[in-house]
DRENTINU-598908 format. One record per residue (C-alpha): residue in one letter; x, y, z. Coordinates in steps of 0.02 Angstrom, whole numbers, plus 50000, padded with zeros to 5 digits. Each point is the difference from the previous one (the first is absolute). Example, Ala and Ser with C-alpha at 12.3 -4.5 7.8 and 13.67 -1.06 7.14 Angstrom:
<sites>
 rodo     X     Y     Z
    a 50615 49775 50390
    s 50069 50172 49967
</sites>
This chain:
<sites>
 rodo     X     Y     Z
    m 50968 53712 52210
    n 50073 50048 49830
    n 50105 50151 49975
    a 49900 50159 49969
    t 50068 50021 49826
    t 49900 49851 49946
    h 49845 50105 50014
    k 50058 50129 49869
    r 49903 49998 49840
    k 50064 50049 49825
    p 49962 50182 49966
    t 49903 50053 49846
    s 50019 50170 49913
    s 49861 50122 50017
    l 50054 50097 49841
    l 49954 49968 49818
    l 50154 50017 49892
    l 49968 50067 49828
    s 50107 49948 49855
    m 50113 50131 49924
    s 50030 50030 49817
    p 50150 49912 49926
    g 50091 50160 49981
    a 49987 50060 50181
    q 50157 50069 50080
    a 50064 50025 50183
    q 49924 49846 50082
    q 49988 50010 50190
    a 50105 49874 50100
    f 50041 49956 50181
    r 50172 50049 50056
    i 49966 49933 50178
    e 49859 49879 50028
    p 49925 49972 50177
    r 50056 49847 50102
    n 49923 49903 50145
    l 50030 50091 50165
    t 49988 49946 50181
    v 49981 50129 50140
    r 49954 50001 50183
    m 49832 50071 50048
    g 50014 50185 50036
    a 50153 50020 49889
    t 50007 50099 49836
    a 49996 49894 49838
    v 50061 50068 49831
    l 49956 49903 49841
    k 50113 50067 49859
    c 49942 50033 49822
    e 50098 50104 49870
    v 49934 50023 49820
    l 50103 50052 49849
    r 49921 50118 49876
    a 49841 50007 50100
    s 49866 50075 49889
    g 49844 49922 50075
    t 49925 50018 50174
    v 50099 49903 50132
    q 49907 49933 50152
    w 49999 49855 50123
    v 49875 49858 50017
    k 49965 49923 50173
    d 49913 49833 49992
    g 49914 50054 49836
    l 49957 50175 50062
    l 50077 50152 49911
    l 50071 50119 50127
    g 50001 50154 49884
    p 50128 50101 49903
    q 50033 50137 50127
    r 50157 49983 50100
    s 49906 50041 50164
    l 49876 49858 49962
    p 49843 50081 50076
    g 49892 49877 50099
    f 50154 49908 50058
    p 50079 50109 50135
    r 50145 49882 50034
    y 50038 49971 49813
    s 50101 50116 49884
    m 50107 49991 49840
    i 50175 50065 50022
    g 50153 50019 49892
    k 50076 50111 49865
    r 49944 50015 49821
    g 49961 49828 49933
    q 49996 49923 50177
    y 49831 49947 50069
    h 50047 49912 50164
    l 49849 49954 50111
    r 50034 50051 50180
    i 49890 49920 50135
    e 50022 50071 50173
    n 49956 49905 50161
    a 49970 49838 49912
    q 49851 49903 50065
    l 49924 49828 49969
    e 49881 50076 49873
    d 50147 50046 49894
    d 50051 49817 49985
    t 49950 49962 49818
    f 50067 50008 49818
    y 50044 50163 49906
    e 50030 50045 49814
    c 50080 50152 49921
    q 49911 50053 49834
    a 50037 50129 49866
    g 49850 50034 49895
    q 50001 50011 49810
    s 50035 50164 49911
    d 49998 50063 49822
    t 50176 49940 49978
    s 50010 49845 50110
    e 49904 49849 50057
    g 49959 49976 50183
    i 50113 49892 50106
    i 49967 49900 50165
    s 50132 49940 50124
    n 50005 49831 50079
    a 49886 49982 50150
    v 50101 50011 50161
    w 49948 49958 50179
    l 50021 50112 50150
    d 50021 49881 50148
    v 49962 50092 50166
    l 50075 49910 50148
    i 49909 50014 50167
    p 50096 49959 50161
    p 49900 49900 50128
    s 49920 50094 50144
    n 50048 49957 50178
    p 49953 49816 50021
    y 49879 49951 50138
    f 49946 49843 50092
    t 49820 49946 49980
    m 49989 49916 50173
    d 49986 50094 50165
    m 50185 50007 50047
    a 49958 50089 50163
    a 49917 49842 50065
    y 50112 49882 50095
    w 50058 49830 49934
    v 50019 49844 50103
    a 50168 49909 49993
    g 49986 49837 49908
    e 49847 50051 49899
    s 50004 50028 49810
    y 49932 50160 49921
    r 49968 50050 49819
    v 50093 50163 49969
    t 49956 50095 49837
    c 50103 50147 49942
    v 49920 50111 49867
    a 50101 50118 49888
    p 49872 50115 49917
    d 50011 50119 49849
    a 50153 49920 49918
    k 50045 49993 49811
    p 50076 49884 49953
    e 49958 49875 50136
    a 50095 50018 50162
    e 50115 49868 50068
    v 49932 49971 50178
    i 50113 49922 50132
    l 49959 49963 50182
    f 50154 50020 50108
    c 50034 49968 50185
    c 50175 50006 50072
    c 50051 49830 50074
    c 49830 49924 49959
    c 50001 49831 49914
    h 49820 49948 50017
    f 49916 50080 49849
    t 49917 49892 49868
    l 49937 50074 49836
    e 49830 49931 49964
    n 50052 49979 49813
    p 50187 49952 50013
    g 50022 50000 49811
    k 49978 50188 49991
    m 50095 50057 50152
    f 50050 50175 49939
    l 49861 50027 49872
    a 49831 50074 50020
    l 49873 49864 50031
    f 49841 50085 49948
    c 49937 50161 49921
    l 49854 50073 50092
    y 49991 50153 49890
    f 50103 50059 49857
    y 50141 50062 50110
    i 49980 49917 50170
    w 50109 49851 50048
    f 50013 49896 50158
    l 50100 49857 50073
    c 49936 49871 50126
    y 50108 49913 50129
    r 49961 49875 50137
    v 50091 50057 50158
    t 50026 49891 50154
    a 50023 50115 50151
    l 50142 49965 50121
    s 50027 50075 50170
    s 50167 50070 49936
    d 49907 50099 49870
    n 49919 50115 50128
    g 50059 50176 49973
    r 50084 49964 49833
    l 49960 50097 49845
    l 49904 49915 49860
    a 50038 50095 49836
    c 49911 49997 49833
    h 50110 50060 49855
    a 49925 50055 49834
    k 50104 50049 49846
    n 49980 50017 49811
    a 50094 50081 49855
    a 49941 50170 50055
    l 50101 49991 50160
    s 50184 49982 50036
    k 49962 49955 50183
    p 49848 49906 50064
    v 49865 50079 50103
    v 49984 49918 50171
    t 49862 49982 50127
    t 50042 49925 50169
    v 49898 49942 50148
    t 50059 49943 50171
    m 49948 49820 50034
    n 49904 49980 50163
    v 50010 49818 50042
    y 49919 49937 50159
    y 50085 49854 50085
    p 49992 49924 50175
    p 50115 50061 50137
    d 50139 49902 50082
    a 49969 49900 50157
    p 50010 50109 50156
    f 50129 49988 50137
    i 50002 50065 50177
    v 50131 50114 50070
    n 50044 50025 50189
    l 49949 49825 50052
    d 50166 49909 50006
    r 49940 49868 50116
    d 49830 49924 50035
    e 50031 50020 50190
    v 49937 50163 50070
    r 49965 50059 50177
    a 49827 50051 50058
    g 49981 50188 50022
    r 50120 50042 49862
    m 49946 50120 49863
    l 50035 49917 49832
    m 50013 50113 49847
    l 49996 49877 49857
    e 50022 50052 49819
    c 49929 49895 49856
    v 50081 50033 49832
    s 49948 49941 49829
    g 50097 50052 49846
    s 49961 50011 49816
    g 49822 49979 49935
    n 49897 50119 49900
    p 49903 50078 50078
    l 50104 49988 50156
    a 49935 49874 50125
    a 49863 50034 50125
    l 50050 49931 50169
    r 49902 49938 50148
    w 50040 49924 50167
    s 49901 49861 50083
    k 50019 49914 50168
    n 49926 49826 50012
    g 49904 50029 49839
    e 49921 50165 50062
    i 50048 50158 49908
    v 50086 50126 50116
    s 50068 50130 49879
    t 49966 50051 49819
    t 50114 50153 49994
    w 50150 50004 49890
    e 50113 50124 49907
    a 50050 49985 49816
    d 50171 50064 49950
    e 49996 50023 49811
    f 50181 50055 49993
    a 50065 49843 50088
    r 49863 49893 49921
    k 49944 49920 50161
    s 49861 50005 50129
    r 50023 50001 50186
    s 49883 49982 50146
    v 50047 50034 50179
    l 49908 49906 50139
    k 50017 50065 50179
    m 49955 49863 50121
    v 50016 49988 50189
    i 50034 49816 50038
    t 49889 49918 50132
    p 49998 49821 50064
    a 49843 49970 49895
    d 50114 50017 49846
    n 50098 49845 50041
    q 49996 49880 49853
    a 49903 50129 49901
    e 50027 49990 49812
    l 50044 50171 49933
    s 49980 50015 49811
    c 50032 50134 49872
    e 49920 49983 49829
    s 50043 50092 49839
    f 49885 50010 49849
    n 49945 50115 49862
    a 49866 50010 49863
    v 50072 49855 49901
    s 50052 49883 50141
    l 49916 49830 49981
    s 50016 49983 50189
    p 50092 50098 50134
    l 50182 49956 50040
    s 50037 49989 50184
    i 50130 49974 50131
    t 49954 49929 50171
    r 50097 50003 50162
    k 49944 49910 50157
    l 50039 50103 50156
    d 50077 49915 50150
    v 49962 50123 50140
    f 50098 49991 50161
    f 49893 50055 50146
    d 50000 49979 50188
    p 49855 49923 50097
    e 49867 50127 50038
    e 49992 49941 50181
    l 50060 49868 50119
    t 49870 49913 50109
    l 50041 49915 50165
    s 49882 49860 50055
    g 49997 49893 50154
    s 49982 50050 50179
    l 50116 50135 50062
    e 49947 49960 50178
    a 50058 49839 50081
    i 50007 49920 50172
    e 50176 49973 50064
    g 50071 49837 49931
    q 49869 49988 49862
    e 50061 49955 49826
    v 49922 50121 49870
    v 50000 49986 49809
    l 50012 50169 49911
    s 49978 50037 49815
    c 50062 50144 49896
    l 49909 50028 49835
    a 50081 50112 49870
    a 49877 50064 49869
    s 50032 49977 49815
    s 50176 50052 49948
    n 50120 49971 49857
    p 50118 49914 50021
    p 49938 49908 50157
    v 50078 50068 50160
    d 50111 49912 50129
    i 49926 50006 50177
    r 50103 50005 50159
    w 49935 50006 50181
    w 50073 50100 50144
    l 49950 50003 50182
    g 50089 50146 50079
    y 50177 49981 49933
    k 49989 49811 49983
    e 49961 49921 49833
    l 49874 49856 50000
    n 50006 49850 49885
    n 49864 49982 49868
    t 49899 49842 50003
    g 49935 50022 49822
    d 50015 50109 49847
    n 49881 49998 49853
    g 50067 50092 49848
    g 49898 50079 49864
    m 49922 50167 49967
    t 49929 49992 50177
    t 50120 49942 50136
    v 49956 49917 50168
    s 50123 49962 50137
    n 49962 49908 50162
    v 50098 50001 50162
    t 49970 49896 50162
    h 50063 50072 50167
    r 49978 49957 50184
    f 49982 50165 50095
    s 50068 50037 50173
    r 49965 50149 50113
    e 50163 50077 49942
    d 49922 50019 49825
    n 49861 50110 50067
    g 50002 50171 49919
    l 50129 49957 49865
    m 49965 50050 49818
    l 49971 49857 49876
    n 50058 50054 49826
    c 49956 49916 49834
    e 50123 50065 49869
    a 49965 49972 49813
    f 50148 50029 49881
    n 49972 50023 49812
    k 50156 49953 49901
    g 49929 50086 49844
    t 49966 50172 50077
    r 50136 49980 50135
    f 49874 50062 50126
    s 49943 49934 50171
    k 49831 50017 50080
    i 49974 49965 50186
    k 49844 49960 50099
    a 50021 50013 50189
    a 49890 49955 50146
    k 50026 49995 50191
    i 49994 49829 50086
    s 49902 49977 50161
    v 50041 49851 50107
    y 49874 49959 50139
    y 50065 49938 50170
    p 49923 49998 50174
    p 50037 50123 50145
    q 50141 49953 50113
    k 49923 50052 50170
    v 49833 50062 50071
    w 49970 50066 50181
    l 49881 50110 50100
    d 50025 50150 50117
    a 49852 49981 50122
    p 49963 50007 50190
    a 50043 49841 50090
    q 49868 49865 49992
    d 49981 49991 50191
    v 49960 50185 50018
    p 49811 50025 50029
    l 49913 50134 49895
    n 49845 50101 50044
    a 49857 50018 49875
    g 50015 50163 49903
    t 50188 50003 50015
    k 50100 50044 49839
    v 50138 49874 49962
    t 50137 50026 49865
    l 50062 49840 49912
    i 50146 50005 49874
    c 50040 49857 49881
    h 50177 49992 49927
    s 50063 49898 49847
    t 50172 49990 49916
    g 50048 49935 49826
    g 49888 49922 49869
    n 49942 50043 49822
    p 49877 50069 49969
    t 49991 50111 50152
    p 49902 49900 50130
    t 49818 50046 50033
    l 49963 50012 50185
    t 49825 49938 50050
    w 49925 50016 50172
    l 49889 49859 50065
    k 49892 50016 50156
    v 49984 49829 50084
    i 49853 49988 50125
    l 50040 49875 50133
    c 49850 49918 50085
    r 50017 50004 50189
    k 49887 49961 50148
    f 49928 50158 50066
    w 50019 50027 50187
    g 49837 49969 50091
    i 49920 49910 49853
    g 50011 49813 49989
    e 50013 49987 49809
    s 50120 50047 49858
    a 49956 50123 49861
    c 50093 50082 49856
    c 49867 50135 49966
    s 49837 50066 50073
    m 49826 50010 49926
    s 49935 50170 49944
    l 49827 50054 50049
    i 49868 49973 49865
    p 49927 50167 49940
    v 49812 50026 49980
    l 49934 50045 49823
    e 49840 50104 49980
    w 49908 50059 49839
    k 49918 50167 49987
    g 49912 50086 49853
    s 49941 50176 49959
    g 49848 49936 49906
    p 49879 49861 50046
    r 50036 49890 50146
    t 50130 49865 49975
    q 49971 49816 50027
    k 50096 49889 50118
    a 50176 49951 49939
    e 50090 49833 50013
    q 50175 49998 50078
    t 50145 49876 49992
    h 50177 50012 50070
    s 50165 49915 49968
    k 50175 49997 50082
    d 50170 50004 49913
    k 50164 49923 50057
    s 50044 50148 50108
    g 49834 49990 50089
    a 49922 50156 49920
    v 49812 49988 49972
    t 49913 50052 49839
    v 49812 50030 50007
    n 49888 49995 49840
    s 49825 50067 50004
    t 49873 49977 49856
    l 49847 50111 49980
    l 49858 49954 49880
    l 49882 50141 49935
    n 49847 50001 49891
    l 50042 50150 49890
    t 49872 50119 49926
    s 50018 50162 49909
    q 49986 50088 50166
    h 50174 49925 50048
    h 50083 50096 49856
    k 50140 50114 50062
    q 49979 49942 50182
    n 50151 49960 50111
    v 50020 49832 50092
    i 50121 50013 50146
    c 50102 49858 50080
    q 50067 50038 50174
    a 50127 49897 50102
    y 50013 50030 50188
    n 50116 49923 50132
    p 49913 50015 50169
    v 50159 49963 50095
    l 50104 50135 49918
    e 49844 50109 49978
    e 50060 50042 49826
    g 49917 49973 49831
    a 50012 50032 49811
    n 49872 50009 49858
    t 49980 50007 49812
    y 49853 50027 49882
    y 49937 49949 49828
    q 49885 50106 49890
    l 49866 49899 49909
    n 49980 50022 49811
    v 49834 49925 49958
    l 49973 49971 49813
    r 49827 50024 49929
    n 49915 49957 49834
    n 50063 50110 49848
    l 49841 50100 49979
    h 49990 50162 49903
    h 49870 50091 50100
    y 49997 49999 50192
    w 49865 50058 50122
    l 50081 50071 50155
    e 49924 49994 50176
    d 49957 50185 49992
    g 49899 49970 49842
    s 50131 50065 49880
    l 50030 49919 49831
    e 50187 49970 49963
    i 50050 49964 49820
    r 50172 49929 49985
    n 50109 49999 49843
    a 49879 50116 49913
    t 50000 49993 49812
    r 49922 50106 49863
    r 49850 49878 50003
    d 49958 50057 50177
    a 49968 50178 49943
    g 49819 50055 49998
    l 49850 50050 50106
    y 49976 49912 50169
    t 49832 50011 50096
    i 50003 49980 50190
    k 49836 49954 50089
    c 49976 50010 50190
    e 49847 49933 50092
    n 49941 49995 50184
    e 49840 50009 50097
    e 49980 50182 49960
    g 50010 49977 49811
    v 50110 49981 49849
    s 50130 50121 49928
    q 50121 49989 49853
    t 50129 50100 49907
    a 50110 49981 49841
    i 50188 50015 49989
    t 50100 50007 49836
    l 50168 49907 50000
    d 50129 50070 49878
    v 50145 49879 49977
    l 50158 50078 49935
    y 50116 49886 49899
    a 50158 50009 49893
    c 50009 50010 49811
    d 49975 49846 49891
    v 50058 50051 49824
    t 49955 49920 49833
    a 50036 50049 49817
    e 49853 50052 49895
    k 50087 49931 49843
    d 50160 49897 49990
    p 50090 50002 49883
    v 49969 50168 49919
    f 50037 50012 49813
    v 50048 50164 49915
    n 50071 50044 49828
    l 50172 50083 49986
    g 49976 50190 50023
    g 49826 49981 50074
    t 49930 50034 50173
    a 49993 49863 50131
    d 49880 50003 50151
    l 50048 49882 50142
    i 49861 49983 50131
    c 49998 49917 50169
    v 49849 49987 50120
    a 50012 49996 50188
    d 49874 49917 50119
    a 50033 50101 50161
    n 49919 50100 50140
    p 50024 50144 50006
    i 50035 50062 49826
    i 50115 50151 50016
    s 50081 50116 49875
    d 50178 49967 49934
    m 49993 49822 50059
    f 50069 49928 49838
    s 50181 49997 49938
    w 50077 49922 49846
    k 50175 49924 49982
    w 50094 49938 49842
    l 50075 49825 50033
    g 50119 50001 49848
    e 50191 50018 50011
    e 50025 50154 49893
    e 49922 50165 50046
    v 49848 50061 49900
    e 49895 50155 50012
    m 49845 49960 50103
    g 49833 50071 49946
    e 49865 50097 50090
    e 49927 49925 50161
    t 49819 50040 50045
    q 49865 49929 50114
    e 49813 49979 49969
    d 49916 49937 50162
    e 50060 49823 50029
    s 50098 49994 49833
    g 50181 50051 49971
    l 50052 50049 49822
    l 50170 50012 49917
    t 49993 50083 49829
    i 50152 49988 49885
    r 49997 50103 49840
    n 50111 49977 49847
    v 50042 49822 50053
    t 50171 49934 49946
    r 50063 49824 50000
    a 50099 50039 50158
    h 49835 50022 50092
    a 49954 49815 49977
    g 50009 49894 50158
    l 49930 49985 50175
    y 49927 50142 50101
    q 49951 49985 50185
    c 49849 50091 50072
    t 50004 50020 50190
    a 49858 50065 50108
    n 50008 50053 50184
    n 49857 50073 50098
    g 50090 50007 50167
    i 49917 49839 50061
    g 50119 49851 50015
    l 50124 49957 49862
    s 49999 50065 49823
    g 49925 49897 49860
    s 50075 49987 49826
    v 49973 49919 49827
    n 50110 49986 49846
    v 49936 50052 49830
    q 50086 49949 49837
    l 50013 50131 49861
    v 50023 49926 49825
    v 50055 50122 49864
    q 49952 49945 49822
    f 50110 50052 49855
    k 50032 49951 49822
    p 50134 49871 49958
    e 50182 50047 50012
    l 50120 49880 49915
    q 50178 49971 50058
    k 50111 50064 49856
    g 50179 49989 50059
    p 50139 49932 49889
    q 49981 49824 50072
    w 49814 50000 49950
    r 50023 50052 49818
    k 50106 49857 49934
    v 49994 49809 50011
    a 50136 49891 49926
    s 49990 49820 49941
    r 50088 49890 49873
    g 49910 49996 49835
    d 50037 49822 49948
    g 49824 49935 50036
    s 50053 49906 50160
    t 49961 50128 50135
    t 49850 50087 50080
    a 50001 50185 50037
    e 49899 50083 50135
    l 49948 50183 49978
    v 49947 50076 50164
    c 49886 50152 50011
    r 49972 50069 50174
    a 49874 50137 50040
    e 49931 50085 50155
    g 49824 50064 50005
    i 49829 49987 50082
    p 49870 49934 49957
    r 50039 49837 49911
    i 50116 50011 49850
    d 49978 49898 49840
    f 50141 49970 49876
    s 50015 49982 49812
    w 50153 49968 49890
    e 50049 50049 49823
    k 50141 49931 49892
    k 50067 50117 49865
    g 49841 50101 50025
    v 49883 49852 49976
    l 49887 49947 50145
    l 50039 49828 50066
    d 49851 49883 50015
    l 50042 49927 50170
    a 49833 49908 50007
    n 50062 49886 49859
    p 50188 49995 50029
    r 50120 49928 49876
    s 50176 50040 50056
    e 49959 50128 50136
    t 49909 49974 50167
    e 49961 50128 50139
    k 49977 49989 50189
    t 49947 50141 50114
    v 50040 50007 50188
    r 49922 50133 50116
    e 50072 50048 50170
    g 49912 50150 50077
    s 50019 50149 49886
    f 50136 49911 49897
    h 49954 49902 49847
    t 50124 49895 49897
    s 49971 49928 49827
    t 50124 49873 49932
    l 49999 49961 49812
    r 50092 49836 49961
    v 50070 49984 49823
    v 50043 49818 49967
    n 50128 49935 49875
    v 50073 50173 49972
    s 50049 50030 49818
    a 50120 50141 49954
    v 49905 50030 49838
    m 49824 49993 50069
    d 50011 50059 50179
    y 50143 50127 50013
    a 49879 50146 50000
    v 49921 50135 50106
    f 49857 49942 50111
    s 49880 50130 50075
    c 49916 49975 50168
    y 49842 50097 50037
    a 49933 50016 50179
    r 49820 50064 50018
    n 49871 50033 50137
    s 49848 50109 50017
    l 50109 50156 50030
    g 50119 49988 49851
    e 50141 49901 49919
    d 50188 49993 49980
    k 50117 49917 49873
    v 50179 49937 49997
    d 50099 49930 49855
    i 50108 49846 50034
    q 50129 49944 49873
    l 50041 49815 49984
    v 50182 49987 49951
    s 50143 49877 49994
    t 50107 49972 50154
    n 50143 50129 50006
    h 50112 50093 50118
    p 49907 50108 50130
    d 49953 50181 49981
    p 50090 50128 50113
    p 49926 50043 50171
    s 49928 50173 50022
    m 49973 50132 50132
    f 50169 49962 50080
    r 50007 50106 50156
    h 50089 50031 50166
    v 49898 49950 50155
    s 50121 50031 50147
    s 50184 50009 50050
    t 50110 49971 50151
    h 50186 50025 50021
    d 50039 49831 49920
    s 49846 49950 49903
    v 49877 50058 49869
    t 49822 49931 49973
    l 49934 50003 49821
    e 49833 49965 49920
    w 49939 49968 49822
    i 49856 49935 49895
    p 50034 49838 49904
    g 49981 49995 49812
    f 49939 49857 49892
    n 50099 49845 50044
    g 50013 49937 49822
    g 49897 49847 50042
    l 50128 49926 50116
    q 50047 50022 50182
    q 50101 50157 50018
    k 50115 50071 50131
    f 50074 50170 50031
    r 50180 50058 50011
    i 50057 50164 50077
    r 50157 50081 49932
    y 50085 50136 50101
    q 50166 50087 50015
    w 50083 50134 50106
    d 50009 50159 49897
    q 50192 49993 50007
    s 50011 49816 49953
    v 50037 49934 49825
    s 49914 49831 50026
    f 49823 49947 50041
    q 49935 49893 50139
    y 49849 49889 49978
    v 49875 49917 50118
    d 49858 49879 49952
    v 49837 50039 50084
    f 49939 49862 50115
    p 49865 49935 50003
    p 49999 50015 49809
    d 49819 50071 49989
    a 50031 50139 50129
    t 49967 50177 49948
    t 50096 50084 50143
    f 50178 49964 50055
    t 50130 50071 50119
    v 50179 50011 49938
    t 50116 49988 50152
    g 50184 50016 50034
    l 50013 50181 49936
    q 50111 50139 50065
    p 49930 50152 50096
    v 49982 50169 49912
    t 50042 49926 49831
    v 49917 50031 49830
    y 49943 49841 49913
    n 49923 49972 49829
    f 49868 49863 49989
    s 49916 49913 49851
    i 49894 49844 49985
    n 49950 49879 49863
    a 49910 49836 49983
    l 50061 49827 49946
    n 49921 49836 49948
    a 50064 49840 49918
    i 50007 50082 49828
    g 50089 50159 50039
    e 49996 50164 50094
    s 49911 50165 49975
    d 50066 50178 49983
    y 50013 50096 50162
    a 49845 50077 50074
    d 49924 50165 49941
    n 50101 50011 49836
    n 50165 49959 50087
    a 49975 50134 50129
    v 50121 50011 50146
    l 49941 50030 50179
    t 50126 50105 50094
    i 49989 49984 50191
    t 50112 50061 50144
    t 50006 49893 50154
    m 49973 50082 50170
    c 50123 50039 50139
    q 50056 49873 50129
    f 49984 50068 50177
    g 50113 49951 50144
    v 50169 50017 49911
    t 50116 50072 50133
    r 50172 49978 49922
    i 50066 50018 49822
    q 50173 49935 49959
    i 50092 50044 49840
    s 50155 49911 49944
    i 50115 50064 49858
    n 50143 49902 49924
    y 50140 50119 49959
    s 50125 49868 49949
    h 49977 50039 49812
    l 50050 50185 50021
    s 50175 50066 49973
    v 50074 50131 50117
    n 49981 50138 49870
    e 49816 49968 49972
    t 49865 50107 50083
    l 49841 49911 50061
    n 49838 50093 49993
    s 49855 49889 50050
    v 49819 50041 50036
    f 49887 49887 50096
    v 49812 50026 49996
    l 49906 49936 50151
    h 49813 49994 50019
    i 49959 50025 50183
    c 49821 49963 50056
    y 49918 50054 50163
    r 49830 50036 50071
    q 49954 50169 50072
    t 49870 49997 50136
    d 49924 50162 50064
    q 49952 50023 50182
    d 49820 50031 49945
    p 49920 49826 49997
    m 49872 50061 49875
    r 50129 50037 49865
    t 50054 49873 49873
    r 50174 49917 50000
    h 50109 50049 49857
    l 50118 49889 49903
    r 50153 50089 49934
    t 50151 49951 49897
    h 50159 50102 49998
    r 50133 49986 49866
    v 50171 50029 50077
    s 50157 50016 49897
    l 50164 49958 50080
    y 50159 50060 49915
    c 50166 49916 50023
</sites>
């Protein structure tokens, strides 16, 4: 741009100068003529003008406008003429841009002199630039390695400001027009200048000041605006502390720390074992510029060869950085198993096996029998170890302990499996204490026989055998080992009709005992029912007998009505169809007689619903009716029951004859569901029936944050689905508007609609194909209608972006070491989102973070907290583009954990080594002691109390 002075035009006089007569005297003349003047805006400018022999009217002209002859210059409050006699200096106070123009000093003609006009002079008002500013959002973060256009604007400057972008130790700025590095590039308005740079962000720039300097002739020092550069860059690879060796022993508590330095934002850390995430809690130390995550892990044998990984990542990581350690867990076998027979016959060679369950490293197995070590016959190494031993047992080994010892070189621990050996060998001697064989014994005499045995394993079992010797009886000329018993006589007797003749057979066993079988055949009639048949056995020699009987159960045809012998009518299994009037007619030689009997059959209730389902509008009155088929019909025989889970207020129950009514007034949606009607008339079991109550109501659309926005790329390559979900009965119909114009879904062009109905829920999905940012980024309106009313929700189709913050962040429950939180998700920005909880102890200077898992959960329990401690919690959402603000306008949820019961001892240690002998130590310890107070009265509630105790040292 040219210098401002090039715009000045040549002034012209506004006075007409009249010629004087040749003999005029005392011509006016300028002693001091005004000169060009430069002042800073706001300063006082004085344009000097002094006239000799002034006889005409002296006044100033501003840009062709006469200011007036008065020295106070009315109408121009900042202007005045000052000076002594003959001096007409123009004083301009608080010079402004409007004063920047040309001026003339004029002395008008008089009777004695011609008028005179000074040279036109220019008052140049200099304006210093206002504080420069950056046109881009400098609060937004940059990504290291990316280039950004930075524009610095210096407004309100005259002449043009020299604009310089400055960053200490930065060498990666490029002026977009290198030929004019320190000149203004463009003039937006008359006095606004800006400078454009292309900046490549480096990780080292994070936290540095980026300064914009603006200066012109009105300033001795430049005005400066600075911003702090917020450059995002990936974190360093993590490393694991407290795991010096990969070998660890089972049962040990590992407290591993994963550390990742640098990065902006600081790294998020997560632990995984064999690819499965086990912890997403970490702590960010802004002062030390590192993140750390502590994993407490009790090592078990199942962790052997497990791959333990820690990953670090942040919002700009292309992929997580990780470190993986494979655990080599030393563990002893869970058990030892002895197999093979632990019982052997003397002299028998037995093979025994000792199996050691899985261990690391494999164990060494040794065998011991008593105090003697046996030699192994085999050893199979590996995670499972088997050792075999072969031994020939003698009776001296009986009762000794056989030990299988497994020694683990890794854990330096032995495990022993012991078993007692039993060796079988025969008794050494057997003999009898009995009367001499040649001593005769009389029948009926008691004889004591004693059998002795010594030695043997197991303890011998003594068995007595009676050997019958066959001898020739004296006086009988034959030999016999036994005698024949007399055959008994069997006889049948009956309490009913006479029995028929029976057939008998007999048989003899090895001992000579005789068994007699008798078979009786009967032609059964109904008269035999319930009659006893007796079988009697009699020995005529002993004159003794025995008997038994059998009661006959004669089955008859399954008839319903039976005539009895006495003329009675028996109705079995009577039903309600048997009820009615029965006529009985009797006839003999004397004549005929008859009578009538009414049979009243009482039966239990059979219940049906008069109408199912029952429909009622919201707020109306519902009548549920059930009808009972029963005899008798009694009062108060009906009862109603609600079968839903939540309690509702039941209506009025009434009865009209065989009908039971439940009347519900002012019906709400909570009343919808199944009701059970039960009837009981005191006969048999109760009868029941279920009745469905359907409450009809106008549509209610879901309108949460996640339902009001849909995101999709606007490059014409994607399809967006706008989902509108309503609940209502009866059937709901949907319609859609775009920018207030009804969409003709019958003749779709770029939008199609599909409706799905599931019970009272109805879902309409509008598909927008080939989404265009220009045509389709708009507000779509979904209308849901049925016969009872309508509802509307506006859904905005936008570009994919970072998620909206969650809302309704609240405290659910607490324990001594955990807090459970709940929230409502916001709009996900069109991408999968996850949630991150930030918390800190109220005395801590750093925050801890934990990623919610699974990512779509809306409740989460933060663990590992300290008892009776105040914590501050916040939550936000993240997706692939960025993260949201914290929930509820960055609100903080303050929660105090509960007491831990069962603490019986508190130990306090103080290090006095830093104190000199002349110092006085005054220390106060505050302990929170928790206990339960239980009253003797079991009906009173237990109280939880916390005492604050101060201990002074």
